[in-house]
MIMAR-774888 format. One line per 2 residues: number of its first residue (from 0); for each residue x, y, z of C-alpha. Coordinates in steps of 0.02 Angstrom, whole numbers, plus 50000, padded with zeros to 5 digits. Layout:
% residues N
NUM	X Y Z  ...
END
This chain:
% residues 342
0	58535 53657 57530  58414 53789 57478
2	58257 53825 57568  58082 53861 57499
4	58000 54017 57558  57816 54061 57531
6	57767 54241 57499  57643 54300 57630
8	57473 54349 57560  57429 54531 57581
10	57257 54529 57664  57210 54696 57584
12	57259 54634 57409  57164 54472 57436
14	57009 54570 57486  57024 54681 57332
16	57041 54529 57217  56888 54449 57296
18	56789 54609 57271  56841 54620 57087
20	56789 54439 57060  56622 54474 57144
22	56590 54626 57034  56637 54529 56877
24	56517 54389 56922  56381 54515 56961
26	56408 54602 56794  56406 54436 56701
28	56243 54384 56787  56167 54553 56747
30	56221 54543 56564  56145 54369 56549
32	55977 54446 56597  55989 54586 56469
34	55912 54583 56296  55980 54714 56178
36	55862 54759 56036  55927 54869 55897
38	55796 54965 55795  55856 54985 55616
40	55780 55043 55453  55783 55187 55332
42	55718 55359 55380  55530 55377 55407
44	55505 55189 55431  55428 55210 55605
46	55571 55164 55723  55543 55308 55844
48	55355 55275 55840  55387 55096 55896
50	55493 55159 56040  55357 55280 56095
52	55228 55140 56086  55340 55027 56190
54	55346 55161 56324  55155 55168 56328
56	55136 54979 56327  55260 54957 56470
58	55199 55110 56565  55360 55210 56548
60	55258 55368 56542  55312 55536 56471
62	55354 55667 56601  55293 55847 56600
64	55448 55911 56512  55433 55780 56375
66	55248 55817 56350  55287 56003 56333
68	55419 55958 56205  55293 55857 56105
70	55166 56001 56114  55295 56114 56034
72	55339 55978 55908  55157 55961 55855
74	55152 56147 55813  55314 56130 55716
76	55245 55978 55623  55090 56075 55571
78	55183 56228 55509  55329 56138 55427
80	55210 56010 55353  55110 56147 55269
82	55270 56235 55215  55330 56071 55137
84	55167 56064 55040  55189 56242 54979
86	55367 56205 54924  55306 56049 54833
88	55176 56155 54743  55317 56260 54673
90	55404 56103 54609  55241 56040 54532
92	55203 56211 54457  55041 56227 54557
94	54977 56389 54633  54867 56432 54781
96	54704 56523 54750  54716 56713 54738
98	54615 56736 54898  54744 56633 54996
100	54905 56710 54929  54913 56842 55066
102	54940 56702 55193  55101 56637 55114
104	55229 56761 55188  55175 56707 55363
106	55255 56536 55338  55425 56610 55298
108	55438 56698 55466  55374 56579 55600
110	55479 56538 55752  55477 56385 55865
112	55371 56393 56021  55450 56420 56191
114	55396 56328 56348  55218 56374 56393
116	55185 56481 56239  55013 56453 56161
118	54999 56411 55977  55003 56583 55890
120	54823 56628 55848  54873 56715 55686
122	54917 56546 55610  54751 56456 55637
124	54649 56533 55496  54792 56529 55367
126	54825 56345 55405  54640 56301 55390
128	54614 56402 55230  54772 56339 55144
130	54735 56158 55188  54568 56176 55097
132	54650 56261 54947  54628 56158 54785
134	54810 56180 54736  54870 56119 54906
136	54754 55969 54892  54827 55926 54721
138	55004 55936 54791  54957 55824 54938
140	54895 55690 54818  55068 55690 54741
142	55153 55689 54910  55249 55529 54871
144	55357 55628 54749  55411 55751 54882
146	55418 55643 55040  55281 55746 55122
148	55243 55708 55305  55079 55650 55381
150	54974 55791 55448  54863 55856 55589
152	54754 55969 55484  54591 55883 55530
154	54627 55929 55712  54672 56114 55697
156	54533 56185 55809  54577 56062 55947
158	54763 56100 55935  54737 56287 55948
160	54637 56279 56109  54723 56373 56250
162	54727 56219 56363  54787 56100 56227
164	54890 55955 56293  54953 55820 56172
166	54857 55656 56179  54949 55490 56168
168	54902 55481 55984  54969 55657 55954
170	55134 55604 56031  55140 55443 55930
172	55103 55536 55767  55227 55676 55798
174	55383 55673 55691  55560 55727 55732
176	55716 55671 55644  55816 55554 55755
178	55998 55600 55774  56125 55502 55873
180	56075 55351 55978  55932 55338 56102
182	55928 55195 56228  55774 55153 56331
184	55768 55013 56461  55608 54913 56492
186	55592 54801 56645  55514 54637 56587
188	55487 54472 56677  55657 54398 56710
190	55760 54518 56606  55792 54698 56554
192	55752 54746 56375  55872 54879 56309
194	55799 54958 56152  55912 55068 56047
196	55844 55188 55917  55964 55263 55791
198	55937 55389 55651  55887 55311 55485
200	55941 55448 55366  56097 55411 55265
202	56200 55538 55361  56160 55446 55525
204	56202 55269 55470  56387 55281 55505
206	56340 55288 55690  56254 55118 55683
208	56417 55023 55705  56433 55090 55883
210	56276 54991 55929  56326 54824 55853
212	56414 54743 56002  56314 54614 56101
214	56153 54641 56003  56025 54505 56042
216	55892 54553 55915  55880 54670 55766
218	55706 54740 55741  55708 54803 55562
220	55568 54919 55506  55510 54946 55328
222	55381 55073 55277  55266 54974 55161
224	55190 55137 55103  55363 55193 55045
226	55356 55086 54888  55311 55240 54785
228	55400 55372 54890  55568 55457 54881
230	55685 55480 55028  55672 55642 55127
232	55859 55670 55102  55867 55609 54921
234	55722 55645 54803  55796 55528 54671
236	55802 55374 54785  55654 55258 54819
238	55616 55222 55003  55578 55038 54975
240	55732 55007 54869  55838 55093 55001
242	55762 54983 55137  55798 54827 55035
244	55980 54877 55014  56001 54905 55202
246	55913 54741 55244  56023 54645 55123
248	56182 54715 55202  56122 54677 55379
250	56069 54498 55340  56241 54459 55268
252	56347 54559 55390  56481 54471 55491
254	56420 54568 55643  56251 54482 55644
256	56286 54300 55599  56202 54239 55759
258	56084 54385 55790  55897 54355 55784
260	55808 54457 55652  55631 54525 55662
262	55555 54612 55511  55414 54736 55535
264	55327 54779 55371  55254 54939 55441
266	55124 55072 55395  55000 54944 55329
268	54857 55069 55354  54934 55195 55233
270	54985 55055 55113  54807 54989 55106
272	54740 55161 55058  54878 55203 54937
274	54894 55041 54838  54720 55062 54765
276	54770 55219 54670  54960 55200 54652
278	55000 55035 54562  55148 54939 54634
280	55199 54887 54458  55239 55068 54414
282	55384 55059 54537  55422 54872 54542
284	55400 54803 54365  55420 54621 54422
286	55262 54631 54526  55135 54513 54449
288	54992 54527 54571  54825 54609 54536
290	54825 54798 54530  54758 54872 54691
292	54758 54704 54784  54816 54740 54962
294	54852 54560 55012  54948 54518 54854
296	55049 54678 54875  55094 54636 55055
298	55141 54458 55006  55251 54522 54864
300	55355 54636 54976  55368 54505 55113
302	55434 54381 54985  55560 54508 54918
304	55633 54539 55090  55640 54355 55139
306	55727 54315 54975  55860 54446 55014
308	55890 54369 55185  55930 54198 55110
310	56111 54149 55081  56157 54009 54961
312	56308 53944 55058  56223 53939 55228
314	56181 53759 55274  56035 53807 55382
316	55937 53965 55355  55897 54061 55513
318	55716 54101 55540  55659 54278 55504
320	55511 54330 55611  55398 54438 55503
322	55251 54545 55556  55137 54667 55466
324	55115 54817 55579  55041 54989 55598
326	55153 55073 55725  55023 55205 55769
328	54897 55071 55823  54935 55039 56007
330	54816 54890 56024  54888 54800 55872
332	55067 54837 55923  55034 54774 56100
334	54988 54603 56028  55135 54599 55907
336	55264 54654 56037  55199 54525 56162
338	55240 54391 56032  55409 54470 55996
340	55457 54479 56181  55424 54295 56204
END
């Protein structure tokens, strides 16, 4: 007759297995308390601005090194913004006034600031004079054709003070192209909110797929004011049409069948100013609302995006949470994000 023999349990192995099981349970519990929000949208839609606002709202303050970086970025925004205007003037066949032409070579030779360097004093007068130049003003009016950035020119004397330190609004308004993926964690009641910001330019979109796993919410930003603007990286492409194409692909992607979608129709402040002088119908011929009517314009674009999100063979349409926003308005965004976080 045979005999049955039991293999003795190795106490060390048993302890290791128990520790692995404990770590797995801990990880699972931690993951269940995480909310992963992916910020998506075309370039210049305001994704990075939302992230900066979230930091202010949740008191994840900027450290001294970050503030110094933003100080240098503000200077770069001023100089490169003016240079973009001068380049646009060449495209539009405009010229600066004769008395301002001697300033132009200065903008071909500027260098970035280093830590602690003051704003170069030799740039203050040229920036102020050129901003008031009639030709520059004409080019700025046609900024939608050249994807010109927002500007700081009303604040030049303040920026050139020797003790200048960027305000929260300066930081929010500053612009830098996002490359790669930035993740910021916010500690909320009962869970951690992981917010991922990825570059919106076409060259950056191939990196989006690396963020798709375990996404809880997609926060998609659209620049309402981009309805008459070209892309920074493609002067022949319309910002709004590009945003609609991205939104359509996201809504019908296999990756996001069960993902909640939040749509921010952003930059309402610029849209409200612009729509009165730049008719929507010139760029979207199917628009039938009144020319210059802000509310009808906002409703039209909201309807266009919600129509794209619908799918004929889906038995039950998922709800799309839509908000009109101005990402530079901290008070407004605080209210909107409180609703989103719930």
